[in-house]
C-alpha positions as CSV (number, residue, x, y, z in Angstrom):
1,M,-14.4,-97.8,108.0
2,H,-17.3,-96.5,109.9
3,G,-20.4,-95.3,108.1
4,P,-22.5,-92.3,109.0
5,A,-24.2,-92.4,112.4
6,I,-27.8,-93.6,112.3
7,K,-30.1,-91.1,114.0
8,T,-32.7,-92.8,116.2
9,S,-35.8,-91.6,117.9
10,R,-34.0,-91.9,121.3
11,D,-31.6,-89.1,120.2
12,D,-34.5,-86.8,119.5
13,E,-36.0,-87.7,122.9
14,A,-32.8,-86.9,124.6
15,K,-32.5,-83.5,122.9
16,A,-36.1,-82.7,123.6
17,Y,-36.0,-83.7,127.2
18,Q,-36.6,-81.0,129.8
19,P,-36.6,-81.6,133.5
20,T,-39.8,-80.9,135.3
21,S,-40.2,-78.2,138.0
22,R,-40.4,-80.9,140.6
23,Q,-37.1,-82.5,139.4
24,L,-35.4,-79.1,139.5
25,L,-36.7,-78.4,143.0
26,Q,-35.5,-81.8,144.1
27,A,-32.0,-81.2,142.7
28,L,-31.9,-77.7,144.3
29,E,-33.0,-79.0,147.7
30,A,-30.5,-81.9,147.6
31,M,-27.6,-79.6,146.7
32,A,-28.5,-76.9,149.3
33,G,-29.7,-79.2,152.1
34,V,-33.1,-77.4,152.4
35,G,-36.8,-78.1,152.1
36,F,-39.8,-76.1,151.2
37,C,-43.5,-76.1,152.0
38,T,-46.5,-73.9,151.1
39,L,-49.3,-72.7,153.4
40,S,-52.6,-71.7,151.9
41,L,-54.5,-68.9,153.6
42,A,-57.7,-70.2,152.1
43,D,-57.9,-73.5,154.0
44,G,-54.7,-73.7,156.0
45,T,-53.4,-76.7,154.1
46,V,-49.7,-77.3,154.0
47,Q,-48.0,-79.0,151.0
48,A,-44.4,-80.1,151.7
49,S,-41.7,-80.7,149.1
50,D,-39.8,-84.0,148.8
51,G,-36.7,-82.2,150.3
52,L,-38.6,-81.2,153.4
53,H,-39.9,-84.8,153.9
54,L,-36.3,-85.9,153.5
55,L,-35.2,-83.5,156.2
56,T,-37.9,-84.5,158.6
57,G,-37.6,-88.3,157.9
58,T,-41.2,-88.6,156.6
59,L,-40.6,-89.8,153.0
60,D,-43.6,-92.1,153.4
61,H,-45.9,-89.0,153.3
62,V,-44.6,-87.5,150.1
63,G,-47.4,-86.0,148.1
64,Q,-49.9,-86.0,151.0
65,P,-51.2,-82.8,152.6
66,V,-49.6,-82.1,156.0
67,T,-51.7,-81.1,158.9
68,L,-50.8,-79.0,161.9
69,D,-51.2,-82.0,164.2
70,F,-48.9,-84.0,162.0
71,I,-46.2,-81.3,162.3
72,G,-46.8,-80.8,166.0
73,S,-46.4,-84.5,166.8
74,R,-42.9,-84.3,165.4
75,T,-42.0,-81.0,167.0
76,H,-40.0,-80.9,170.3
77,P,-42.5,-80.5,173.2
78,D,-40.9,-77.2,174.3
79,D,-41.4,-75.8,170.8
80,R,-45.0,-76.9,170.1
81,E,-46.6,-73.8,171.6
82,S,-44.6,-71.5,169.5
83,L,-45.4,-73.6,166.4
84,V,-49.1,-73.1,167.0
85,E,-48.6,-69.4,167.5
86,N,-46.6,-69.1,164.3
87,F,-49.3,-71.0,162.4
88,H,-52.0,-68.6,163.6
89,L,-49.8,-65.6,162.8
90,L,-49.3,-66.8,159.3
91,M,-53.0,-67.4,158.7
92,R,-53.5,-63.8,159.7
93,D,-50.9,-62.8,157.2
94,I,-48.4,-61.8,159.9
95,M,-44.8,-62.8,159.6
96,P,-43.6,-64.6,162.8
97,S,-40.6,-63.3,164.8
98,R,-39.5,-66.7,166.0
99,R,-38.0,-68.7,163.1
100,D,-36.4,-71.8,164.7
101,M,-37.7,-75.1,166.0
102,R,-36.5,-78.5,167.0
103,L,-37.7,-81.5,165.1
104,L,-38.0,-85.0,166.6
105,R,-37.3,-87.6,163.9
106,E,-38.5,-91.2,164.2
107,D,-34.9,-92.4,164.3
108,G,-34.5,-90.6,167.6
109,T,-32.4,-87.7,166.4
110,V,-33.2,-84.0,167.1
111,R,-32.7,-81.6,164.3
112,R,-32.6,-77.8,164.7
113,L,-34.5,-76.1,161.8
114,E,-34.6,-72.5,160.7
115,M,-37.6,-71.2,158.8
116,R,-37.7,-68.4,156.3
117,F,-41.0,-67.0,155.1
118,E,-42.1,-65.4,151.8
119,R,-45.6,-64.2,151.0
120,L,-47.4,-65.7,147.9
121,I,-49.6,-63.2,146.1
122,D,-52.1,-63.7,143.3
123,D,-52.4,-61.8,140.0
124,E,-54.3,-59.0,141.8
125,R,-51.5,-58.8,144.3
126,R,-53.5,-60.1,147.2
127,P,-51.8,-62.5,149.7
128,V,-52.9,-66.0,149.2
129,G,-50.4,-67.9,151.3
130,W,-46.8,-68.4,152.3
131,I,-43.8,-70.3,150.9
132,I,-41.6,-71.5,153.8
133,C,-38.0,-72.4,153.3
134,V,-36.7,-74.8,156.0
135,L,-32.9,-75.1,156.6
136,D,-31.3,-77.7,158.8
137,R,-28.9,-75.9,161.2
138,S,-28.1,-79.0,163.3
139,E,-24.5,-79.3,162.0
140,E,-23.8,-75.6,162.6
141,E,-25.3,-75.9,166.1
142,S,-23.1,-78.9,166.8
143,L,-20.0,-77.1,165.5
144,R,-20.7,-74.1,167.7
145,H,-21.1,-76.4,170.7
146,M,-17.8,-78.1,169.9
147,L,-16.1,-74.8,169.5
148,A,-17.4,-73.5,172.8
149,Q,-16.4,-76.7,174.5
150,A,-12.9,-76.4,173.0
151,R,-12.6,-72.9,174.2
152,R,-13.7,-73.9,177.7
153,R,-11.1,-76.7,177.7
154,L,-8.4,-74.3,176.5
155,R,-9.3,-71.9,179.3
156,T,-9.1,-74.7,181.9
157,V,-5.6,-75.7,180.6
158,L,-4.4,-72.1,180.5
159,D,-5.6,-71.4,184.0
160,Q,-3.2,-74.0,185.2
161,I,-0.2,-72.4,183.5
162,D,1.5,-69.5,185.2
163,V,1.9,-67.0,182.3
164,D,0.8,-63.4,181.9
165,L,-0.4,-63.7,178.4
166,A,-1.5,-66.5,176.1
167,W,-2.4,-65.7,172.5
168,F,-2.8,-67.0,169.0
169,S,-1.7,-65.0,165.9
170,S,-1.6,-65.2,162.2
171,L,1.8,-66.2,160.7
172,D,2.6,-62.5,159.9
173,G,1.6,-61.4,163.4
174,R,-1.0,-58.9,162.2
175,F,-4.0,-60.6,163.6
176,V,-3.8,-61.6,167.2
177,E,-6.4,-63.2,169.5
178,R,-5.6,-62.9,173.2
179,V,-7.0,-65.9,175.1
180,K,-5.6,-65.2,178.5
181,Q,-4.3,-62.2,180.4
182,S,-3.3,-62.4,184.1
183,G,-4.0,-59.7,186.7
184,N,-0.4,-58.8,186.9
185,P,-0.4,-55.0,187.7
186,H,3.0,-54.6,185.9
187,L,1.5,-55.4,182.5
188,P,1.4,-52.4,180.1
189,Q,-1.7,-50.3,180.4
190,A,-1.9,-49.8,176.6
191,P,-3.7,-52.6,174.6
192,L,-0.9,-55.0,173.8
193,F,-2.2,-57.2,171.1
194,T,-2.2,-55.4,167.8
195,L,1.0,-55.5,165.9
196,E,1.3,-51.8,166.1
197,S,0.5,-51.3,169.8
198,W,2.7,-54.2,170.8
199,F,5.6,-53.0,168.7
200,D,5.3,-49.5,170.2
201,T,5.9,-50.9,173.7
202,V,9.1,-52.7,172.6
203,H,12.4,-51.2,173.5
204,P,13.9,-49.6,170.4
205,D,17.1,-51.8,170.7
206,D,14.9,-55.0,170.8
207,R,12.7,-54.2,167.8
208,P,15.0,-56.0,165.4
209,I,14.4,-59.2,167.4
210,V,10.7,-58.8,167.0
211,L,11.0,-58.3,163.2
212,E,13.3,-61.2,162.8
213,G,10.9,-63.4,164.7
214,L,8.0,-62.5,162.4
215,E,10.2,-63.5,159.4
216,R,11.4,-66.8,160.9
217,A,8.7,-69.5,160.6
218,E,9.8,-71.8,163.4
219,A,9.3,-72.2,167.1
220,D,11.4,-70.1,169.3
221,T,11.9,-68.5,172.7
222,S,12.8,-64.8,172.9
223,V,13.3,-62.2,175.6
224,I,12.7,-58.6,174.9
225,R,12.0,-55.4,176.9
226,I,8.7,-53.7,176.9
227,E,7.6,-50.4,178.3
228,I,5.2,-50.6,181.3
229,S,5.4,-46.9,182.1
230,P,7.1,-44.0,180.4
231,G,10.8,-44.8,180.2
232,H,10.5,-47.9,182.4
233,Y,11.2,-51.2,180.6
234,V,11.0,-54.7,181.9
235,P,11.9,-58.0,180.2
236,V,9.3,-60.4,178.9
237,R,9.9,-64.0,177.8
238,T,7.8,-65.4,175.0
239,I,7.6,-69.1,174.0
240,R,6.1,-69.4,170.5
241,K,5.0,-72.6,168.8
242,P,3.4,-73.2,165.4
243,V,-0.1,-74.6,165.2
244,L,0.0,-77.2,162.4
245,N,-2.8,-78.2,160.0
246,E,-3.5,-81.7,158.7
247,A,-0.7,-81.3,156.2
248,N,1.8,-80.7,159.0
249,Q,2.2,-77.0,157.9
250,A,2.1,-74.0,160.2
251,E,-1.1,-72.0,159.9
252,E,-0.9,-69.8,163.0
253,W,1.2,-69.2,166.1
254,F,0.4,-70.0,169.8
255,G,2.4,-68.0,172.3
256,L,2.9,-67.8,176.0
257,T,4.3,-64.6,177.4
258,S,5.5,-63.8,180.9
259,L,7.0,-60.7,182.6
260,V,10.5,-61.4,184.0
261,Q,11.0,-59.3,187.1
262,P,13.2,-60.1,190.1
263,G,11.1,-61.3,193.0
264,T,7.8,-61.1,191.1
265,G,5.8,-63.4,188.8
266,G,5.6,-67.2,189.0
267,L,4.0,-69.3,191.7
268,D,3.4,-68.2,195.3
269,P,6.1,-69.5,197.7
270,G,3.5,-71.2,199.8
271,E,2.1,-73.0,196.8
272,I,5.6,-74.1,195.7
273,A,6.5,-75.4,199.2
274,A,3.4,-77.6,199.3
275,D,4.0,-79.1,195.8
276,P,5.1,-82.7,195.9
277,S,7.2,-82.2,192.8
278,L,9.5,-79.9,194.8
279,N,12.5,-82.0,195.8
280,G,16.3,-81.9,196.3
281,P,17.4,-82.0,192.7
282,L,15.1,-79.1,191.8
283,L,16.3,-77.1,194.7
284,R,19.9,-77.8,193.7
285,G,19.1,-76.8,190.1
286,A,17.5,-73.5,191.3
287,R,20.5,-72.7,193.5
288,N,22.9,-73.4,190.6
289,L,20.9,-71.3,188.2
290,L,21.5,-68.3,190.5
291,G,25.2,-69.3,190.8
292,W,24.9,-69.7,194.6
293,T,26.8,-72.1,196.8
294,I,25.1,-73.8,199.7
295,P,26.6,-71.4,202.2
296,V,25.1,-68.4,200.2
297,L,21.6,-70.0,200.2
298,A,22.0,-70.7,203.9
299,Q,22.9,-67.1,204.6
300,Q,20.0,-65.8,202.4
301,S,17.4,-68.1,203.8
302,G,18.5,-68.5,207.4
303,I,18.4,-72.3,207.0
304,S,21.5,-74.2,208.1
305,A,23.9,-75.5,205.4
306,S,23.6,-79.1,206.8
307,T,19.8,-79.0,206.4
308,I,20.1,-77.8,202.8
309,M,22.7,-80.5,202.0
310,R,20.3,-83.2,203.5
311,I,17.4,-81.9,201.3
312,E,19.5,-81.7,198.1
313,E,20.8,-85.2,198.5
314,S,17.3,-86.7,198.6
315,S,15.0,-87.2,195.7
316,A,11.9,-87.5,197.9
317,P,9.3,-84.7,197.9
318,M,10.4,-81.9,200.2
319,T,7.1,-82.1,202.0
320,E,8.2,-85.5,203.4
321,I,11.7,-84.6,204.6
322,A,11.4,-80.9,205.7
323,R,9.1,-78.6,207.5
324,R,6.7,-76.4,205.5
325,S,8.3,-73.3,207.0
326,T,11.8,-74.5,205.9
327,A,10.7,-75.0,202.3
328,E,9.0,-71.6,202.3
329,R,12.1,-69.8,203.5
330,L,14.3,-71.5,200.9
331,I,11.8,-70.7,198.1
332,G,11.5,-67.1,199.4
333,A,15.3,-66.6,199.2
334,L,15.5,-68.0,195.7
335,T,12.5,-66.0,194.3
336,G,13.7,-62.9,196.1
337,A,16.9,-63.2,194.0
338,G,15.0,-63.2,190.8
339,L,14.3,-66.9,190.3
340,T,10.8,-67.8,189.0
341,F,9.0,-71.1,189.7
342,H,6.2,-71.9,187.3
343,R,4.4,-74.9,185.9
344,T,5.0,-76.8,182.7
345,L,2.2,-77.9,180.4
346,T,2.1,-81.2,182.4
347,G,1.7,-79.4,185.7
348,K,5.2,-80.0,187.0
349,L,7.3,-77.4,188.6
350,A,10.0,-75.6,186.5
351,I,12.4,-72.8,187.2
352,S,13.6,-69.9,185.1
353,L,15.3,-66.5,185.5
């Protein structure tokens, strides 16, 4: 059996213990990632908190007054002039307009700091100084830079893909971000990418396809008709892929949309003819996709059937086995019949109707 607990003086001390203001401030600064300092209007002295010394990497100066020269020596050279200007404004009881600066730490890193100012007043409501809250914005700046770089990279990739529209959307399709739109004059003039405006352009008979796609959470390819002028509808092909998170779950959609019009869209015939990935098997596949025989392609292009047979039997780039003009005439005949040449994500030629 256990007897009654014996009360000790340590228990009384634990119950009576109250953290000091400095300890509370240290805890607050550590949790929020900020630092504080005060500036006296009487003599211009600056007292920095432990958290501010932690931000600036000057823990060996904790408890010591901080001079303007001390701060300036650790400020980025391009920001020192504005630092001095801010100090003089504060000493005249004027709040500075510039509130950011770059700090040079002894470990060689540069930190971007944001300052927020609050006046200190005495019992007679006269200004006696400032309390300055310093926030480290370096991580936010780094994230913004990474985001901007990611967008530039995405733009570079999308510029190599022959599509009319590239977009991201929420899973329910209600929030859409358009990241690329071509200069195709056949695109609808109305703003496409809200759910309502997009749905309004869809042919009434094709709207069930759109609604079914919103409910189906999987990658798909769909062709629907949209209105580009009153009563005039053209088909568009959309390839939609899910964007997966770390748990391999879809969190948004990425889509590529292109107008499908006979003789329009896709790459320029001259660009196709000069592409080294254009070869006999691709030409044969394009001809078969249209359902043409070699004599039909010969008739439509003005190139002899024997030349077409020779090209199709070779897997070498067409640039090596045929004249540029021959390739352009063959490509012109195929695209004129509604075939589209475009590029895959890897930059290779592909064909579609």
